C-alpha positions in Angstrom: 0.0 0.2 0.2 1.2 3.3 -0.6 1.0 6.3 1.8 -2.2 7.7 0.7 -3.9 4.3 0.6 -2.6 4.0 4.0 -3.6 7.3 5.2 -7.3 6.9 4.1 -7.6 3.9 5.5 -6.1 4.4 9.1 -6.2 8.0 9.9 -9.5 9.9 10.6 -10.7 11.3 7.6 -11.3 14.6 8.9 -9.0 16.7 6.2 -10.0 17.3 2.7 -6.1 16.6 1.7 -4.7 17.4 -1.7 -3.7 14.5 -3.9 0.2 15.3 -3.0 2.5 13.5 -0.9 5.5 15.9 0.6 8.6 14.3 0.9 11.1 17.4 2.0 12.0 20.7 1.7 14.3 23.2 2.3 13.6 26.9 2.7 10.4 27.8 0.5 10.8 24.6 -1.8 9.1 21.6 -0.8 9.4 18.3 -3.1 7.1 15.1 -3.6 7.6 11.8 -4.1 7.8 12.4 -8.1 10.7 14.8 -7.3 8.9 17.7 -8.4 9.6 21.2 -6.6 7.0 23.6 -5.4 7.2 27.0 -4.3 5.5 27.0 -0.9 3.2 30.1 -0.1 1.4 28.5 2.7 4.0 27.4 5.1 1.7 24.7 6.6 -1.0 27.4 7.4 1.6 30.0 8.9 3.6 27.9 10.7 7.0 27.2 9.2 7.8 31.0 9.5 11.7 30.5 8.2 10.6 28.1 5.5 11.8 24.2 5.7 14.7 22.8 7.6 16.1 26.5 8.4 19.7 25.7 10.1 19.6 27.9 12.9 15.9 26.4 14.0 17.3 23.1 13.2 20.4 23.2 15.2 18.7 24.9 18.2 15.8 22.0 18.3 18.6 19.2 17.9 20.8 20.7 20.4 17.9 20.7 23.0 16.5 17.4 22.1 20.1 16.1 22.7 20.3 17.5 26.3 16.5 17.4 27.7 13.2 16.6 25.6 10.9 16.7 28.4 10.3 17.3 31.9 6.9 18.5 33.0 6.1 21.8 34.7 7.1 20.7 37.9 10.6 21.9 37.4 12.4 24.5 36.0 13.7 24.9 32.4 16.0 27.2 30.9 14.3 27.2 27.3 10.9 28.2 28.8 11.9 31.0 31.3 14.1 32.3 28.5 11.3 32.6 25.6 9.0 34.0 28.5 11.3 36.9 28.9 11.7 37.6 25.8 8.3 37.3 24.7 7.3 40.1 27.6 10.5 42.2 26.7 9.0 42.5 23.0 5.7 43.0 24.2 5.6 44.8 27.5 3.7 41.8 28.4 4.0 40.4 32.2 3.1 37.1 32.4 3.2 34.1 29.5 1.6 30.3 29.9 2.6 28.1 27.4 0.4 25.5 25.9 0.8 23.4 22.6 -2.1 25.1 20.0 -3.7 28.4 19.2 -6.9 26.3 20.5 -5.3 26.0 24.0 -4.0 29.4 23.8 -7.1 31.1 23.2 -9.0 28.6 25.9 -6.5 30.3 28.5 -7.3 33.6 27.3 -10.9 33.0 27.9 -10.3 31.6 31.5 -8.1 34.4 32.6 -10.6 37.0 31.2 -13.7 35.2 33.2 -11.7 34.8 36.3 -10.4 38.6 36.3 -13.9 39.9 35.7 -15.7 37.4 37.9 -13.2 38.7 40.7 -13.7 42.2 40.0 -17.5 42.2 39.2 -19.2 39.4 40.1 -20.0 35.6 38.8 -22.5 37.0 36.6 -20.2 38.8 34.5 -18.8 35.7 32.4 -20.0 37.0 28.5 -17.3 37.2 26.0 -17.9 39.2 23.0 -16.5 37.9 19.5 -16.8 39.0 16.3 -18.8 37.6 13.1 -16.9 35.7 10.8 -14.0 35.0 13.4 -12.2 32.0 14.1 -10.7 30.9 17.4 -10.4 26.9 17.7 -11.8 24.0 17.2 -12.4 22.9 21.2 -16.2 23.0 22.2 -15.2 26.4 23.9 -13.3 27.8 21.1 -15.9 26.9 18.6 -18.5 28.7 20.6 -16.1 31.7 20.5 -15.8 31.5 16.7 -18.5 33.8 14.9 -19.3 31.1 11.9 -22.1 28.9 12.1 -21.2 26.2 10.1 -18.4 25.6 12.2 -20.9 24.4 14.9 -23.1 22.1 13.5 -23.4 18.5 15.1 -21.5 19.7 17.9 -24.4 21.5 20.1 -24.4 22.5 22.4 -21.2 24.5 22.6 -20.1 26.1 25.9 -22.5 29.2 26.9 -21.3 32.7 27.5 -20.4 33.9 23.7 -21.9 36.8 21.5 -20.7 37.5 17.9 -21.1 40.8 16.5 -20.2 42.5 13.1 -16.8 43.2 12.7 -16.2 46.6 12.5 -19.6 47.7 13.5 -19.0 50.2 16.5 -22.9 50.3 17.0 -22.9 46.8 17.0 -20.2 46.6 19.7 -21.7 49.0 21.5 -24.9 47.3 21.9 -23.2 44.0 22.7 -21.3 45.1 25.7 -22.9 45.1 29.3 -22.8 44.2 32.8 -22.2 40.7 31.7 -19.4 41.3 29.7 -16.3 39.9 30.7 -13.9 40.0 27.7 -13.8 41.2 24.0 -11.9 39.1 21.6 -10.8 40.2 18.4 -8.4 39.1 15.5 -6.8 41.9 13.4 -7.0 40.1 10.4 -9.5 37.5 10.1 -7.3 34.6 8.5 -10.3 31.6 8.6 -13.0 34.1 7.8 -11.2 35.4 4.9 -8.3 37.4 5.6 -10.6 40.4 6.4 -8.6 43.3 8.3 -10.2 45.4 10.9 -10.7 49.1 11.0 -8.1 51.0 12.7 -11.7 52.9 14.3 -13.2 49.5 15.5 -10.0 48.4 16.9 -9.4 51.4 18.8 -13.0 51.9 19.9 -12.5 48.3 21.3 -9.5 49.2 23.1 -11.5 52.4 24.8 -14.4 50.4 25.5 -12.1 48.0 27.1 -10.3 50.7 29.7 -13.4 52.5 30.4 -15.3 49.6 31.3 -12.4 47.4 33.0 -13.3 44.5 30.3 -10.3 42.7 29.2 -9.3 42.7 25.6 -8.4 40.0 24.0 -6.4 39.9 20.6 -6.3 36.6 18.9 -2.5 36.3 17.2 -2.5 32.9 16.6 -2.1 33.1 12.5 -1.4 37.1 12.6 1.2 37.1 15.4 5.4 36.5 15.6 6.1 38.8 12.1 3.4 37.5 9.9 1.7 41.3 9.2 5.3 43.2 9.5 5.1 43.6 12.9 6.1 40.8 15.9 1.9 40.9 16.4 -0.6 42.8 14.6 -1.9 45.0 16.7 1.5 47.0 17.1 0.2 48.2 13.9 -2.8 50.3 15.7 -1.1 51.7 18.8 -2.9 49.6 21.2 -1.9 47.7 24.5 -4.3 44.4 24.8 -4.6 42.7 28.4 -4.3 39.3 26.8 -2.6 38.0 23.6 -3.2 34.4 22.4 -0.4 33.2 20.0 0.6 30.0 18.2 1.9 28.7 14.7 4.6 30.5 13.6 6.1 30.7 17.0 7.3 27.3 16.8 8.6 27.7 13.4 7.4 24.2 12.9 7.0 22.3 16.2 3.5 22.8 18.3 3.7 25.7 20.9 1.1 28.0 22.0 1.6 31.3 24.0 -0.9 33.4 26.3 0.8 36.6 26.9 -0.9 38.6 29.9 -0.7 42.9 30.2 -0.4 44.3 33.7 -4.2 44.0 34.7 -4.5 40.5 34.4 -0.8 38.8 35.0 -1.6 37.4 38.4 -5.1 36.1 38.0 -4.2 32.6 37.5 -2.9 31.0 40.4 -1.4 27.7 41.3 -3.8 25.0 40.1 -6.2 27.1 38.2 -4.7 25.9 34.8 -1.9 23.5 33.5 -0.5 21.8 30.3 1.8 18.6 30.3 3.5 19.9 27.4 3.1 23.3 28.0 6.6 25.3 28.1 8.2 21.7 26.6 12.2 22.6 26.1 12.4 21.5 22.7 9.2 23.4 21.2 10.5 26.5 23.3 14.0 26.3 22.0 12.6 26.3 18.3 10.6 29.0 19.0 13.4 31.0 20.7 15.4 30.7 17.5 12.4 32.5 15.4 11.5 35.2 17.9 15.2 36.4 18.4 15.5 37.0 14.6 12.3 39.1 14.6 14.0 42.9 14.7 13.1 45.6 13.1 15.2 45.1 9.9 13.8 41.7 9.6 10.0 43.3 9.9 11.0 45.8 7.4 11.9 43.3 4.7 8.3 41.6 5.2 6.5 44.6 4.6 8.9 45.4 1.6 7.7 41.7 0.3 4.0 42.4 1.2 4.3 45.9 -0.6 5.4 43.8 -3.6 2.6 41.0 -3.5 0.0 43.7 -3.5 1.3 46.1 -5.9 1.6 43.1 -8.6 -1.8 41.3 -7.5 -3.9 44.9 -8.2 -5.8 45.2 -10.7 -4.2 42.2 -12.4 -6.5 40.2 -15.0 -8.5 37.5 -13.1 -8.2 38.8 -9.6 -11.0 41.3 -8.2 -9.6 42.5 -5.1 -6.5 41.8 -2.5 -7.1 42.1 1.2 -4.5 40.8 4.4 -1.6 42.7 6.3 2.0 41.9 5.5 2.3 38.4 4.4 -0.8 37.4 5.3 -2.9 37.8 2.0 -6.3 37.1 0.5 -7.3 37.4 -3.4 -10.4 37.3 -4.6 -10.3 35.7 -7.8 -12.9 35.7 -10.5 -12.3 32.0 -11.1 -13.4 30.1 -8.1 -10.2 29.8 -5.4 -9.9 26.3 -5.0 -9.8 26.2 -8.9 -6.8 28.6 -8.5 -4.9 26.3 -6.2 -5.3 23.6 -8.1 -4.2 25.1 -11.1 -1.1 26.6 -9.0 0.1 23.6 -7.6 0.0 22.0 -11.2 2.3 24.7 -12.2 4.3 24.3 -9.0 3.1 26.5 -6.5 1.5 25.7 -3.4 -1.4 28.1 -2.1 -4.6 28.0 0.3 -7.8 29.2 0.5 -10.0 31.4 2.9 -13.8 31.1 2.3 -13.6 32.1 -1.4 -10.5 33.7 -1.6 -7.1 32.3 -2.6 -4.9 32.9 0.9 -1.1 33.4 0.6 0.9 32.8 3.8 5.0 32.9 2.5 7.7 32.0 4.7 8.8 35.2 6.2 12.0 34.9 4.6 11.2 33.8 1.2 14.0 35.0 -1.3 12.4 38.0 -3.5 13.4 35.6 -6.6 11.3 32.8 -5.6 8.3 34.8 -4.4 8.4 36.9 -7.8 8.3 34.0 -9.9 5.8 32.2 -7.6 3.3 35.3 -7.9 4.0 35.5 -11.6 2.5 31.8 -11.9 -0.2 32.8 -9.9 -1.1 36.0 -12.1 -0.9 33.6 -15.1 -3.5 31.1 -13.7 -6.0 33.8 -12.6 -5.8 35.6 -15.9 -6.3 32.4 -18.1 
């Protein structure tokens, strides 16, 4: 049996996989079983921030794996402590809780907001306001936070205590926030919702309302974080300071790690026994994350923004392209052709893309060489214009 057949027989059928088996990669180039090479503009859905088998990342992970691969959180380890310190220094946040995924990072964020608000205002203060077209994870609670009904089907009843309002509607936001509100939770760019950025005015009002009413503001940076938008975290484009930031994906560079960053207001909410994660702060995952975050300096992030500018300019008014949205190297393209058809035809021509709703989605490696990026964009333009 080949790998595809084995997978179909033994792996749960939860994924609509492409008919493609990948075997190895280096940088932004990945190879299949036939030896065909592809320029990858998807990076494992925004995970391999420095591409495949990045030498610095590989060396950091290998060195740590040879020393200590796991201990549990009953003991201190250097990579965990150093990563928390670095994240706080770069953001101004005060404490970090480490987990394994974006959904877990969001679960922790919700728990922190609810406990803070319950202690300050009473147990009736438990509702989290999120946005329509949001996506916060696939656990029952983060599904409840997700403002897309089709994700909820077949899994009811979900965790109660969530209200979804129209994104970028200040009026809807005001109508939803009341004495039961324990948190406001937003994505600066709604990735799975269609690569839809929030407006500057809406983000500012979320921050203002949060501060005025003492409601924790949670920014979900699972996909937008760790340099993806040309800032370390996307909220930094807007001059706001959230109370809680969740992140994952690109943080580990290819290993599973989530992080919940807590600001001054909520930094001491969690006490021993309130929360935990067996693998949270795993030394190998943290070593990989350190090698990612240490390199995301101003010069590197400026390069991300330059590459973003190139892609937006190249696709603007291109034949077969209706619109381009997003921020940094998190880009959504509304095409005349169905997005799935564009992705399939790009794959045939050696470029791997993603979809988000009815758009083609690009999440290239942050360090993708310009020659590979321009080659891939020209192929994408060719496919869209045919």
